[in-house]
N, C-alpha and C positions, 0 to 999 in steps of 0.2 A: 503493499497500501505506498504513496503520497499524499501530502498536502503538498497543493496549489498554492506559494504565497511570495506576493511580492517581485513576480516574475521568476523564482525561482521555484524546483520542485525539490521538497521535503523527503527524506525516506523513512518510512515508519515499516512498523514488525503489523501482524496482522488485527491488531488490539489497538493498534492509534498511537505504541508511544515511539519514541525518537529512535534511528536508528543507529545514530548519533549526537549524544550531548551535548559537541558543537555547535551544533545547528541551532539550540535555544537561545532566542532572546525575548524580552519584556513585549515585544510585538508581535511575536508568535503567539505566547502565552496568548493573550488578550486574543489573537487570532481563533486558536483551537479551543479556546474558554468561550469564542461568542457562537461556535459551532456546536457547541453544549448548550446554550442558549441559556449562558453564562453572563453578567458584569460585573468586571472584577473590579472589590471594592481594596480599601485600606485591611480590610479584616482578611480578605481573599492573598493579599498580596505578604500581609505577615504568614502565615501558613502556607504562602509556598515560598516562601526564604524558610522559613524552618525548616521547611524539605528538604532545598535547597545546602544548607548548612549543613542537615545532619547528613546528605548523601557522600557532601563531596568532605566533607573536613570531620567526619568520624568513621572512620572507614566501612564505607557507602550501608551508614545503616537508614532503615525505612523506619519510622515510627509508623507505631499504630494507631489505632482513634483513642485511648487511651492515654497513652502519652504525649498526642498532639491536644488533647482537654487538657493537663495536665501544663504543660511549656503555654499553652495559648493564656492561659489561666494565669500564667509568671505573667504572661507580656501585655495583657489587657488590664491587670490588674481585680478581673473578676468571679466567678467561678461559673467555669464555661462547663455544659455540660454536652453530653454527645450530638444530643439534642442539636445543640447549635454551630457546631463544624456539618454536621450534616445540613443544614441550610445552609452554609456555605457551598458545598459540593454534596451534592446529591447521590450523586452514584458513590459516594464512599470517599471520603477523605482522603487517606491514605492513594488511593489508588488513583480516583480522577484527579486532587492534587496534584497527585505526581505522577501524572498525564501531562497537566498543565505546563510543571514544574520541568521537562521535560526531561526527566528521571527515565530511570528503566522499569518494566511493570514490575511489581511486588508480587514476590512470590509465598509470602505469607497470606494464610486464613484468618477470616475475620479480625474483627476490630478489639479484642481481648486475648 
């Protein structure tokens, strides 16, 4: 599969995850999110940046939903429930968020 973006063809796997993480940009993330029917807000970007930081700076860690909730609770200074992050990324914050963040598909199951 591939994504047509800014006159270029960006290669993806069969589930829409980027084949080459270096193809990722904030503009491409906006494009992928728009195709998913999402408009990225600052909270979306906070979660995307967290996922990218964990992956690239923490031994390719791909946090589950529970860890995402904990991290966003600290970031936003409020208790973040699973529903809150699913409101941002309805198809699973770690999977849909990770795809928009340009990360490889997580092989982990479930949110907890």
